[in-house]
C-alpha positions, 0 to 999 in steps of 0.5 A: 422530512429529511427523507423527503428533502433528500429524495426531492433534491436527488430528483432535481439533480437527476433532472438537471443532469439530464437537461445538462446532457441534452444541452451538451449533445445539442451544442457540443461546440459550446465554450467552457464559459457556457458550461460554467454558466450552466453549472452555476445556474444548476447550483443556484436553482438547487440551492433555491430549491433546498432553501424553499424546502427547508423553510417550508418544513420549519415554517420559516420564511425563505432567506433573503440575504445573499449568503447561502450554504449547501449541505454535504453528506459523505455516503458509501455504497452498501452491497448488502443493502444495495443502497447508498448509506451515510457514513457515521460521524464517529467514522469521519462522516456526518454533515458539512456545509459549503458557504457561497454568495448569490453573486458568486455561485460555485460550479459543480467542480468547485463544490466537489473540491470544497466538500473534499477539503472539508471531509479530508483536510489533510489531503487524503482520499480516505479516512482509512490508512489505505493498506489492504489487509490481505492475508494469504495462506498456501497449503502443500508448499513442497518446501524444505530446508533448501529454500531460504526464507529470503528467496520467498520474501515479499515486500511489505509482508511478513512470512510464516512457514511450516515445512514437512521434515520427513517425506515429500509434499505438504507444508504451509506458507502464510503471508501477513501484511507487515502493518498488522500486529501478528504473533505466531502462537506456537503454544497452540500448535500440536505435533501430528497436525500440519498447522500454523496458528497466528494471533492478529490484531487489526487496527481498532479491533480485538485480537483474532486467532487464525489457524491454517491446516493441511491434512494429507489424504493418507492421514490416519484416524488419529487426526480427529483426536489431535484436532479436537485436542488442539481446538479445545486448547484454543477455545480457552483463549476466548478469542474469535477464531478462524480455522481454514485449510485443505482437510481432504474431507469431502462434505458433499459426499452423501451419505457421509462416512463416519470419519467425516461425521466425527470431523464435523461434530468436533467443530459443531460441539465447539460452536464453529460454522462452516462457510464454504458450500460449493465444490472446491475441486470441480473435477471430482465435484468434492468440497475438500477445503473448508473455513470454520469460524467461531463467530459468523457475525464477524465475517461479511463474505466467503466463497471460492475464486476461479483461478487457474493455478491448481485443480483446487479452487482458492477459498476466501473469507472477508472479515467485518473489521473497522480497518478492512475498508481501503482504497483500491490502488488505481493507475500509477502516475509518474511526474517527470520533467519533459525535455522535448522542447529543452534548449540547453543554451536558453536554459543556461541563459535563463539561469544566468539572468536569475537574481542570485544576488538576493542570496547574500541578504540571508543569514540563515542557511535554511532560508538561503537554500530555500530561496535558491530552490525557488529561483532554480525551479522557476527557471527549470519549470519554464524550460522543462515543465513537469509532465504527468504520465499514467502507467496503465499496468506494471512493467512485466519482468525482462524474461517475460515474452508475448508467447508466455502471455498467450499461453497464460491466456490459453490456460485460463480459457481452458480452466474456465471451460473445465469449470463449465463442462466438468469432463475429463477431456477438458480437465486434461487439456487444462492440465496440459496447458498449465504444465506448458506455462510452467515449462515456458516460464522456467525455460525463459528464466533460465535462458535470460539469466544465463545470457545476462551473466555471460554478457556481463562477465566484465561488469561486476556491478551488473553481475551482482544486480543479476544475482540479487534479482535471482536470490533477493535478500531479506526484505527490510520492511518498516514496522507498521506497529510497535509494542511499548510496555504491552501497548500497541502503537500504530501511529508513525509519528508516535513510533518514531518518537518511541524509537527516539526516546529509547535511543536517547535514554539507552545509557540509563538502561545499561548496567555500567558496573564500575565504569564512571558515569561521566567522562574524564574531560582532562584525559580526553583533552590531553589525548586530543592535544597529543594528536594535533600539531602544535601550530593548530590552535583551532579546527576550521573548514576552508571555504570552498571555491566556485571551481570546486562546486562546478567540478563536483556538479560536472561529475554527477551521475545523470542516471542516479535516482532523483533525491528528496528535492525532486531535482534531476542530477542531469539538470544540475550537471547541465546548469553547472556553469550558471549555478556554481557561484550561487551554490558556493554562496549557500555552502560557505554561509553554512560553513561560516555559521556552523549550521546545516540547512534543513532543506 
């Protein structure tokens, strides 16, 4: 019966939506009140239809009171089933009910807002943490000791590298999101095979092993024996394992050589399945890059990506993890103060008329500063309202030019042609365009930084900013997890509490030896008294004056970033004559009470 109800309600929604669209097209100049009335009528009719169906299915009379409820269910689109599927109760789904009265029926927008508040009470747009679990592996990195890890660092990612110490070429480079718990398993790596083993634990999932491999074409037949020894060792760990990389064994070559057969037999014996079925190097129609998994049911998708960075197509695999659903980042929205209609004289007059005398009734500095912000922001909002600006795309680097953008588009176009026709002339044209883009980017960077350094020789601050941009320091990412006594802690609040407990009790974990457990207060008192003048009987902080506050506000740098309070320094600088006295009251209250405000 529930299926019949859902189908009937959906049909009614579709019919009402079509009628609503026809109404809008025929009367495009109708007012918002008419639109609201139409939405109210739609909600009222749907509610009545829902009640009639429910009452009929349960053989009960229709409700006669004025209070009704609309049942809301959270669903998502399942690409495999090609249909909408309800989210289960344990994952935050289930049913919710929005109550309303017949006298005040809700609009469609109000129903949406109420349902969102029921499913996401803390204001989030997803029950997931919203962090993508994208793991990137690069083979043939061509790195050596001359490249520091700081120069290769990426914000919010941990870096793992394996450079080739003898000869040119080769090398592996892996980027793992910093919020994932990852550990390098050097005990599984074997000499003679370029590989990186990682053990990752996704939130609410078991640990999994990932092995990234690069095999040069010149490797001898001993590789298969080393590979079998390495995989047999990892098989004893009884963990779901993924082995991927550039192996240079063509799985599309028929008949297969004996070396390729031996290579596949090793994985098949250990229960691995190969997921990539299309050519990864289209110019030679060869499948050289492979992904082997020990448990195929843990993975939802795999294949190649049509990127024009190399003649090898990147391969990918998607894990069926409870944490791999995240909200794709959309447009970035900035909130700024609009100064278009700002009148400095009117702004200062408005602040002068504000009831600052109410601050004198407070005894708590936190309450006083909260009241000060309330009065200041009310005047600021009236003269410089907050404006939302949506950024469509991130700003390109300063060295980027329109010519480079055109060259990149041409390179991508030629790459698509080469993939479609797969002939030598198209591939030669693509390689030429690719090398041209690399040359243009290198030249543009060299010219930009050379001119930037020459023009800032007398400005050390800008010089150091340019140097940091060229050779960035090591990223200091916040920990996404913490290991406490063998247990993984992922909650941010719990991580902060664990750090606090550690440093608060650190003295109990340090071997003090013969040092006394308690300080010698008599010695400390005598030492402090010997450093103070005889006339100083009590340490005090002198109250500040209005001129001190105004002088400090006038020296604020307007180009500095906005603080946690969201107040731009330029507005404080402009308003200094009108707000210095009120701030003096708040600051002196903090000094006299010996309390630092929370705000």
